[in-house]
ChimeraX commands (.cxc) that place a marker at each C-alpha (Angstrom):
marker #1 position 0.00,0.00,0.00 radius 0.5
marker #1 position 1.30,3.42,-0.90 radius 0.5
marker #1 position 1.43,5.58,2.19 radius 0.5
marker #1 position 3.02,8.76,3.40 radius 0.5
marker #1 position 5.69,8.88,6.05 radius 0.5
marker #1 position 3.13,8.85,8.87 radius 0.5
marker #1 position -0.27,7.23,9.15 radius 0.5
marker #1 position -2.66,9.97,10.26 radius 0.5
marker #1 position -5.19,9.53,12.98 radius 0.5
marker #1 position -8.75,10.74,12.73 radius 0.5
marker #1 position -8.59,13.88,14.91 radius 0.5
marker #1 position -10.60,13.87,18.11 radius 0.5
marker #1 position -13.23,16.56,17.93 radius 0.5
marker #1 position -14.56,16.15,21.45 radius 0.5
marker #1 position -18.32,16.46,21.52 radius 0.5
marker #1 position -19.86,15.05,18.38 radius 0.5
marker #1 position -16.67,13.18,17.49 radius 0.5
marker #1 position -16.16,9.51,16.73 radius 0.5
marker #1 position -17.41,8.45,20.18 radius 0.5
marker #1 position -20.66,10.44,19.93 radius 0.5
marker #1 position -22.61,9.72,16.73 radius 0.5
marker #1 position -25.00,12.46,15.72 radius 0.5
marker #1 position -28.66,11.36,15.31 radius 0.5
marker #1 position -29.91,11.52,11.71 radius 0.5
marker #1 position -32.27,14.41,12.37 radius 0.5
marker #1 position -29.33,16.48,13.65 radius 0.5
marker #1 position -27.30,16.00,10.47 radius 0.5
marker #1 position -27.18,18.91,7.99 radius 0.5
marker #1 position -30.46,19.93,6.41 radius 0.5
marker #1 position -28.96,19.66,2.92 radius 0.5
marker #1 position -28.33,15.95,3.58 radius 0.5
marker #1 position -31.88,15.10,4.63 radius 0.5
marker #1 position -33.37,14.45,1.14 radius 0.5
marker #1 position -30.56,11.97,0.48 radius 0.5
marker #1 position -30.72,10.37,3.94 radius 0.5
marker #1 position -34.37,9.67,3.24 radius 0.5
marker #1 position -33.55,7.50,0.24 radius 0.5
marker #1 position -34.12,3.82,1.16 radius 0.5
marker #1 position -30.51,2.75,0.60 radius 0.5
marker #1 position -29.32,5.24,3.23 radius 0.5
marker #1 position -32.38,5.23,5.49 radius 0.5
marker #1 position -31.95,1.49,6.04 radius 0.5
marker #1 position -28.45,2.04,7.44 radius 0.5
marker #1 position -29.03,5.00,9.75 radius 0.5
marker #1 position -29.42,2.88,12.87 radius 0.5
marker #1 position -26.17,1.00,12.31 radius 0.5
marker #1 position -23.43,2.16,14.71 radius 0.5
marker #1 position -20.66,2.20,12.10 radius 0.5
marker #1 position -22.84,4.02,9.57 radius 0.5
marker #1 position -23.84,6.62,12.17 radius 0.5
marker #1 position -20.23,7.14,13.18 radius 0.5
marker #1 position -19.13,7.50,9.55 radius 0.5
marker #1 position -21.77,10.13,8.86 radius 0.5
marker #1 position -20.78,12.00,12.02 radius 0.5
marker #1 position -17.15,12.05,10.92 radius 0.5
marker #1 position -18.11,13.15,7.42 radius 0.5
marker #1 position -20.10,16.05,8.88 radius 0.5
marker #1 position -17.03,17.10,10.86 radius 0.5
marker #1 position -14.33,16.58,8.25 radius 0.5
marker #1 position -15.79,17.61,4.89 radius 0.5
marker #1 position -16.97,20.88,3.37 radius 0.5
marker #1 position -20.74,20.81,2.69 radius 0.5
marker #1 position -20.60,20.25,-1.08 radius 0.5
marker #1 position -17.98,17.49,-0.77 radius 0.5
marker #1 position -20.11,15.75,1.87 radius 0.5
marker #1 position -23.16,15.86,-0.41 radius 0.5
marker #1 position -21.03,14.42,-3.22 radius 0.5
marker #1 position -20.02,11.59,-0.90 radius 0.5
marker #1 position -23.64,10.75,-0.12 radius 0.5
marker #1 position -24.58,10.81,-3.79 radius 0.5
marker #1 position -21.56,8.63,-4.54 radius 0.5
marker #1 position -22.83,5.97,-2.15 radius 0.5
marker #1 position -26.39,6.12,-3.49 radius 0.5
marker #1 position -25.24,5.83,-7.10 radius 0.5
marker #1 position -22.96,2.93,-6.20 radius 0.5
marker #1 position -25.80,1.19,-4.38 radius 0.5
marker #1 position -28.18,1.74,-7.31 radius 0.5
marker #1 position -25.63,0.15,-9.63 radius 0.5
marker #1 position -25.21,-2.82,-7.29 radius 0.5
marker #1 position -28.95,-3.35,-7.00 radius 0.5
marker #1 position -29.52,-3.12,-10.75 radius 0.5
marker #1 position -26.86,-5.76,-11.40 radius 0.5
marker #1 position -27.48,-7.97,-8.38 radius 0.5
marker #1 position -24.04,-7.29,-6.91 radius 0.5
marker #1 position -23.48,-8.28,-3.28 radius 0.5
marker #1 position -21.21,-5.94,-1.34 radius 0.5
marker #1 position -20.40,-4.55,2.11 radius 0.5
marker #1 position -23.07,-1.83,2.34 radius 0.5
marker #1 position -22.10,-0.26,5.65 radius 0.5
marker #1 position -18.44,-0.52,4.72 radius 0.5
marker #1 position -19.01,1.18,1.39 radius 0.5
marker #1 position -20.87,4.01,3.12 radius 0.5
marker #1 position -17.85,4.52,5.35 radius 0.5
marker #1 position -15.56,4.43,2.32 radius 0.5
marker #1 position -17.73,6.97,0.51 radius 0.5
marker #1 position -17.70,9.21,3.59 radius 0.5
marker #1 position -13.89,9.24,3.66 radius 0.5
marker #1 position -12.97,8.90,-0.02 radius 0.5
marker #1 position -12.24,12.62,-0.45 radius 0.5
marker #1 position -11.19,13.41,3.11 radius 0.5
marker #1 position -7.57,13.72,1.98 radius 0.5
marker #1 position -8.50,16.79,-0.06 radius 0.5
marker #1 position -9.20,18.94,2.97 radius 0.5
marker #1 position -7.04,20.19,5.79 radius 0.5
marker #1 position -3.47,21.45,5.70 radius 0.5
marker #1 position -1.31,18.35,6.24 radius 0.5
marker #1 position 1.31,17.55,3.57 radius 0.5
marker #1 position 0.48,14.69,1.24 radius 0.5
marker #1 position 2.79,11.73,1.06 radius 0.5
marker #1 position 3.26,9.12,-1.61 radius 0.5
marker #1 position 0.00,8.26,-3.32 radius 0.5
marker #1 position -1.53,11.74,-3.13 radius 0.5
marker #1 position -4.86,12.59,-1.58 radius 0.5
marker #1 position -6.51,9.18,-2.23 radius 0.5
marker #1 position -3.80,7.50,-0.15 radius 0.5
marker #1 position -4.28,9.99,2.66 radius 0.5
marker #1 position -8.04,9.45,2.47 radius 0.5
marker #1 position -7.46,5.68,2.76 radius 0.5
marker #1 position -5.24,6.22,5.80 radius 0.5
marker #1 position -7.89,8.35,7.49 radius 0.5
marker #1 position -10.49,5.67,6.73 radius 0.5
marker #1 position -8.24,2.97,8.16 radius 0.5
marker #1 position -7.74,4.93,11.39 radius 0.5
marker #1 position -11.50,5.38,11.68 radius 0.5
marker #1 position -12.26,1.70,11.00 radius 0.5
marker #1 position -9.55,0.51,13.37 radius 0.5
marker #1 position -11.05,2.73,16.07 radius 0.5
marker #1 position -14.33,0.90,15.56 radius 0.5
marker #1 position -12.68,-2.53,15.69 radius 0.5
marker #1 position -13.33,-3.43,12.06 radius 0.5
marker #1 position -11.35,-6.50,11.02 radius 0.5
marker #1 position -8.20,-6.35,8.92 radius 0.5
marker #1 position -9.64,-8.07,5.84 radius 0.5
marker #1 position -12.62,-5.78,5.67 radius 0.5
marker #1 position -10.48,-2.70,6.28 radius 0.5
marker #1 position -8.07,-3.73,3.54 radius 0.5
marker #1 position -10.84,-4.02,0.95 radius 0.5
marker #1 position -12.35,-0.66,1.88 radius 0.5
marker #1 position -8.99,1.10,1.99 radius 0.5
marker #1 position -8.21,-0.20,-1.47 radius 0.5
marker #1 position -11.53,1.12,-2.74 radius 0.5
marker #1 position -10.66,4.61,-1.50 radius 0.5
marker #1 position -7.03,4.49,-2.54 radius 0.5
marker #1 position -7.90,3.52,-6.12 radius 0.5
marker #1 position -11.02,5.58,-6.76 radius 0.5
marker #1 position -9.15,8.17,-8.87 radius 0.5
marker #1 position -7.80,5.60,-11.32 radius 0.5
marker #1 position -9.26,6.05,-14.82 radius 0.5
marker #1 position -10.77,2.56,-14.51 radius 0.5
marker #1 position -10.91,-0.02,-11.71 radius 0.5
marker #1 position -8.15,-2.61,-11.59 radius 0.5
marker #1 position -9.01,-5.99,-13.08 radius 0.5
marker #1 position -8.77,-7.69,-9.69 radius 0.5
marker #1 position -10.70,-4.98,-7.83 radius 0.5
marker #1 position -13.39,-6.19,-5.46 radius 0.5
marker #1 position -17.03,-5.09,-5.53 radius 0.5
marker #1 position -16.51,-2.24,-3.06 radius 0.5
marker #1 position -13.68,-0.78,-5.14 radius 0.5
marker #1 position -15.64,-1.08,-8.37 radius 0.5
marker #1 position -18.78,0.42,-6.89 radius 0.5
marker #1 position -17.06,3.34,-5.18 radius 0.5
marker #1 position -15.21,4.11,-8.40 radius 0.5
marker #1 position -18.44,3.96,-10.37 radius 0.5
marker #1 position -20.39,6.19,-8.01 radius 0.5
marker #1 position -17.69,8.83,-7.62 radius 0.5
marker #1 position -17.01,9.15,-11.34 radius 0.5
marker #1 position -20.68,9.14,-12.27 radius 0.5
marker #1 position -21.52,11.88,-9.80 radius 0.5
marker #1 position -18.72,14.21,-10.93 radius 0.5
marker #1 position -18.43,13.45,-14.64 radius 0.5
marker #1 position -21.58,11.61,-15.68 radius 0.5
marker #1 position -19.59,8.63,-16.90 radius 0.5
marker #1 position -21.57,5.41,-16.63 radius 0.5
marker #1 position -24.99,7.05,-16.53 radius 0.5
marker #1 position -26.39,4.57,-19.05 radius 0.5
marker #1 position -26.02,1.81,-16.47 radius 0.5
marker #1 position -28.54,3.48,-14.14 radius 0.5
marker #1 position -30.41,6.01,-16.32 radius 0.5
marker #1 position -31.85,9.01,-14.52 radius 0.5
marker #1 position -30.43,8.32,-11.05 radius 0.5
marker #1 position -27.74,10.98,-11.24 radius 0.5
marker #1 position -30.21,13.67,-12.23 radius 0.5
marker #1 position -32.70,12.69,-9.55 radius 0.5
marker #1 position -30.08,12.84,-6.79 radius 0.5
marker #1 position -28.68,16.12,-8.07 radius 0.5
marker #1 position -32.19,17.57,-7.97 radius 0.5
marker #1 position -32.68,16.39,-4.39 radius 0.5
marker #1 position -29.35,17.78,-3.18 radius 0.5
marker #1 position -27.93,20.21,-5.74 radius 0.5
marker #1 position -24.33,21.43,-5.62 radius 0.5
marker #1 position -24.00,23.99,-8.43 radius 0.5
marker #1 position -20.60,24.09,-10.12 radius 0.5
marker #1 position -19.37,21.27,-7.93 radius 0.5
marker #1 position -17.59,19.47,-10.77 radius 0.5
marker #1 position -15.59,22.61,-11.60 radius 0.5
marker #1 position -14.59,23.45,-8.03 radius 0.5
marker #1 position -13.86,19.83,-7.19 radius 0.5
marker #1 position -11.67,19.37,-10.26 radius 0.5
marker #1 position -9.74,22.53,-9.39 radius 0.5
marker #1 position -9.11,21.24,-5.88 radius 0.5
marker #1 position -7.91,17.89,-7.22 radius 0.5
marker #1 position -5.59,19.57,-9.73 radius 0.5
marker #1 position -4.14,21.77,-7.00 radius 0.5
marker #1 position -3.41,18.73,-4.86 radius 0.5
marker #1 position -1.98,16.76,-7.76 radius 0.5
marker #1 position 0.33,19.52,-8.96 radius 0.5
marker #1 position 1.64,20.62,-5.59 radius 0.5
marker #1 position 1.59,17.20,-3.89 radius 0.5
marker #1 position 0.26,18.99,-0.83 radius 0.5
marker #1 position -3.19,19.97,0.31 radius 0.5
marker #1 position -4.51,23.37,-0.85 radius 0.5
marker #1 position -3.26,26.16,1.38 radius 0.5
marker #1 position -0.35,24.14,2.77 radius 0.5
marker #1 position 3.33,25.07,2.59 radius 0.5
marker #1 position 5.15,23.03,-0.03 radius 0.5
marker #1 position 6.44,19.80,1.45 radius 0.5
marker #1 position 10.16,19.18,1.33 radius 0.5
marker #1 position 11.34,16.45,-1.00 radius 0.5
marker link #1:1,2 radius 0.2
marker link #1:2,3 radius 0.2
marker link #1:3,4 radius 0.2
marker link #1:4,5 radius 0.2
marker link #1:5,6 radius 0.2
marker link #1:6,7 radius 0.2
marker link #1:7,8 radius 0.2
marker link #1:8,9 radius 0.2
marker link #1:9,10 radius 0.2
marker link #1:10,11 radius 0.2
marker link #1:11,12 radius 0.2
marker link #1:12,13 radius 0.2
marker link #1:13,14 radius 0.2
marker link #1:14,15 radius 0.2
marker link #1:15,16 radius 0.2
marker link #1:16,17 radius 0.2
marker link #1:17,18 radius 0.2
marker link #1:18,19 radius 0.2
marker link #1:19,20 radius 0.2
marker link #1:20,21 radius 0.2
marker link #1:21,22 radius 0.2
marker link #1:22,23 radius 0.2
marker link #1:23,24 radius 0.2
marker link #1:24,25 radius 0.2
marker link #1:25,26 radius 0.2
marker link #1:26,27 radius 0.2
marker link #1:27,28 radius 0.2
marker link #1:28,29 radius 0.2
marker link #1:29,30 radius 0.2
marker link #1:30,31 radius 0.2
marker link #1:31,32 radius 0.2
marker link #1:32,33 radius 0.2
marker link #1:33,34 radius 0.2
marker link #1:34,35 radius 0.2
marker link #1:35,36 radius 0.2
marker link #1:36,37 radius 0.2
marker link #1:37,38 radius 0.2
marker link #1:38,39 radius 0.2
marker link #1:39,40 radius 0.2
marker link #1:40,41 radius 0.2
marker link #1:41,42 radius 0.2
marker link #1:42,43 radius 0.2
marker link #1:43,44 radius 0.2
marker link #1:44,45 radius 0.2
marker link #1:45,46 radius 0.2
marker link #1:46,47 radius 0.2
marker link #1:47,48 radius 0.2
marker link #1:48,49 radius 0.2
marker link #1:49,50 radius 0.2
marker link #1:50,51 radius 0.2
marker link #1:51,52 radius 0.2
marker link #1:52,53 radius 0.2
marker link #1:53,54 radius 0.2
marker link #1:54,55 radius 0.2
marker link #1:55,56 radius 0.2
marker link #1:56,57 radius 0.2
marker link #1:57,58 radius 0.2
marker link #1:58,59 radius 0.2
marker link #1:59,60 radius 0.2
marker link #1:60,61 radius 0.2
marker link #1:61,62 radius 0.2
marker link #1:62,63 radius 0.2
marker link #1:63,64 radius 0.2
marker link #1:64,65 radius 0.2
marker link #1:65,66 radius 0.2
marker link #1:66,67 radius 0.2
marker link #1:67,68 radius 0.2
marker link #1:68,69 radius 0.2
marker link #1:69,70 radius 0.2
marker link #1:70,71 radius 0.2
marker link #1:71,72 radius 0.2
marker link #1:72,73 radius 0.2
marker link #1:73,74 radius 0.2
marker link #1:74,75 radius 0.2
marker link #1:75,76 radius 0.2
marker link #1:76,77 radius 0.2
marker link #1:77,78 radius 0.2
marker link #1:78,79 radius 0.2
marker link #1:79,80 radius 0.2
marker link #1:80,81 radius 0.2
marker link #1:81,82 radius 0.2
marker link #1:82,83 radius 0.2
marker link #1:83,84 radius 0.2
marker link #1:84,85 radius 0.2
marker link #1:85,86 radius 0.2
marker link #1:86,87 radius 0.2
marker link #1:87,88 radius 0.2
marker link #1:88,89 radius 0.2
marker link #1:89,90 radius 0.2
marker link #1:90,91 radius 0.2
marker link #1:91,92 radius 0.2
marker link #1:92,93 radius 0.2
marker link #1:93,94 radius 0.2
marker link #1:94,95 radius 0.2
marker link #1:95,96 radius 0.2
marker link #1:96,97 radius 0.2
marker link #1:97,98 radius 0.2
marker link #1:98,99 radius 0.2
marker link #1:99,100 radius 0.2
marker link #1:100,101 radius 0.2
marker link #1:101,102 radius 0.2
marker link #1:102,103 radius 0.2
marker link #1:103,104 radius 0.2
marker link #1:104,105 radius 0.2
marker link #1:105,106 radius 0.2
marker link #1:106,107 radius 0.2
marker link #1:107,108 radius 0.2
marker link #1:108,109 radius 0.2
marker link #1:109,110 radius 0.2
marker link #1:110,111 radius 0.2
marker link #1:111,112 radius 0.2
marker link #1:112,113 radius 0.2
marker link #1:113,114 radius 0.2
marker link #1:114,115 radius 0.2
marker link #1:115,116 radius 0.2
marker link #1:116,117 radius 0.2
marker link #1:117,118 radius 0.2
marker link #1:118,119 radius 0.2
marker link #1:119,120 radius 0.2
marker link #1:120,121 radius 0.2
marker link #1:121,122 radius 0.2
marker link #1:122,123 radius 0.2
marker link #1:123,124 radius 0.2
marker link #1:124,125 radius 0.2
marker link #1:125,126 radius 0.2
marker link #1:126,127 radius 0.2
marker link #1:127,128 radius 0.2
marker link #1:128,129 radius 0.2
marker link #1:129,130 radius 0.2
marker link #1:130,131 radius 0.2
marker link #1:131,132 radius 0.2
marker link #1:132,133 radius 0.2
marker link #1:133,134 radius 0.2
marker link #1:134,135 radius 0.2
marker link #1:135,136 radius 0.2
marker link #1:136,137 radius 0.2
marker link #1:137,138 radius 0.2
marker link #1:138,139 radius 0.2
marker link #1:139,140 radius 0.2
marker link #1:140,141 radius 0.2
marker link #1:141,142 radius 0.2
marker link #1:142,143 radius 0.2
marker link #1:143,144 radius 0.2
marker link #1:144,145 radius 0.2
marker link #1:145,146 radius 0.2
marker link #1:146,147 radius 0.2
marker link #1:147,148 radius 0.2
marker link #1:148,149 radius 0.2
marker link #1:149,150 radius 0.2
marker link #1:150,151 radius 0.2
marker link #1:151,152 radius 0.2
marker link #1:152,153 radius 0.2
marker link #1:153,154 radius 0.2
marker link #1:154,155 radius 0.2
marker link #1:155,156 radius 0.2
marker link #1:156,157 radius 0.2
marker link #1:157,158 radius 0.2
marker link #1:158,159 radius 0.2
marker link #1:159,160 radius 0.2
marker link #1:160,161 radius 0.2
marker link #1:161,162 radius 0.2
marker link #1:162,163 radius 0.2
marker link #1:163,164 radius 0.2
marker link #1:164,165 radius 0.2
marker link #1:165,166 radius 0.2
marker link #1:166,167 radius 0.2
marker link #1:167,168 radius 0.2
marker link #1:168,169 radius 0.2
marker link #1:169,170 radius 0.2
marker link #1:170,171 radius 0.2
marker link #1:171,172 radius 0.2
marker link #1:172,173 radius 0.2
marker link #1:173,174 radius 0.2
marker link #1:174,175 radius 0.2
marker link #1:175,176 radius 0.2
marker link #1:176,177 radius 0.2
marker link #1:177,178 radius 0.2
marker link #1:178,179 radius 0.2
marker link #1:179,180 radius 0.2
marker link #1:180,181 radius 0.2
marker link #1:181,182 radius 0.2
marker link #1:182,183 radius 0.2
marker link #1:183,184 radius 0.2
marker link #1:184,185 radius 0.2
marker link #1:185,186 radius 0.2
marker link #1:186,187 radius 0.2
marker link #1:187,188 radius 0.2
marker link #1:188,189 radius 0.2
marker link #1:189,190 radius 0.2
marker link #1:190,191 radius 0.2
marker link #1:191,192 radius 0.2
marker link #1:192,193 radius 0.2
marker link #1:193,194 radius 0.2
marker link #1:194,195 radius 0.2
marker link #1:195,196 radius 0.2
marker link #1:196,197 radius 0.2
marker link #1:197,198 radius 0.2
marker link #1:198,199 radius 0.2
marker link #1:199,200 radius 0.2
marker link #1:200,201 radius 0.2
marker link #1:201,202 radius 0.2
marker link #1:202,203 radius 0.2
marker link #1:203,204 radius 0.2
marker link #1:204,205 radius 0.2
marker link #1:205,206 radius 0.2
marker link #1:206,207 radius 0.2
marker link #1:207,208 radius 0.2
marker link #1:208,209 radius 0.2
marker link #1:209,210 radius 0.2
marker link #1:210,211 radius 0.2
marker link #1:211,212 radius 0.2
marker link #1:212,213 radius 0.2
marker link #1:213,214 radius 0.2
marker link #1:214,215 radius 0.2
marker link #1:215,216 radius 0.2
marker link #1:216,217 radius 0.2
marker link #1:217,218 radius 0.2
view
């Protein structure tokens, strides 16, 4: 696994942090139309799902968090339409963290922001006593979601996260689940998200550090 020099921990935020999941009704208002979709509503009582949503609320800017929710819902719709079995709660956690490496001011190490996102996910999952095999599959999904296409040996979680993230931002793959992207965008719109998100990714990729950070020494 490509990692930076240090494996980051999920910061402790005190009240409302990893140890204190926020109830669904207390999550942001802009999330509520998406949380009401059956694929998410069915998971809201699960401890790991609740903790992942709480961390996403704390870590991510509002538009990135909405993108993460749409990513999960698009991935789930694809899985349902093709009869694909997968780790639903685990994929929600992966979706919640898949862009976490884009925010903050810590230098990026080898592997860029997807690797940092995977490290943050691993720290979160380890803190919730998720087993090594499950963590490895979910970390790989996050680490590889920016590849142009999934690896041939990628598991269902990696393929689904990749599909959902790319469909939400670029529209690629829309023919596999016609209309879903538009319906979710109408429920939770994020105008100009693709442009601002792409600019943030380019800034990270070119500088090898997070936006606003001093340039890391080489």
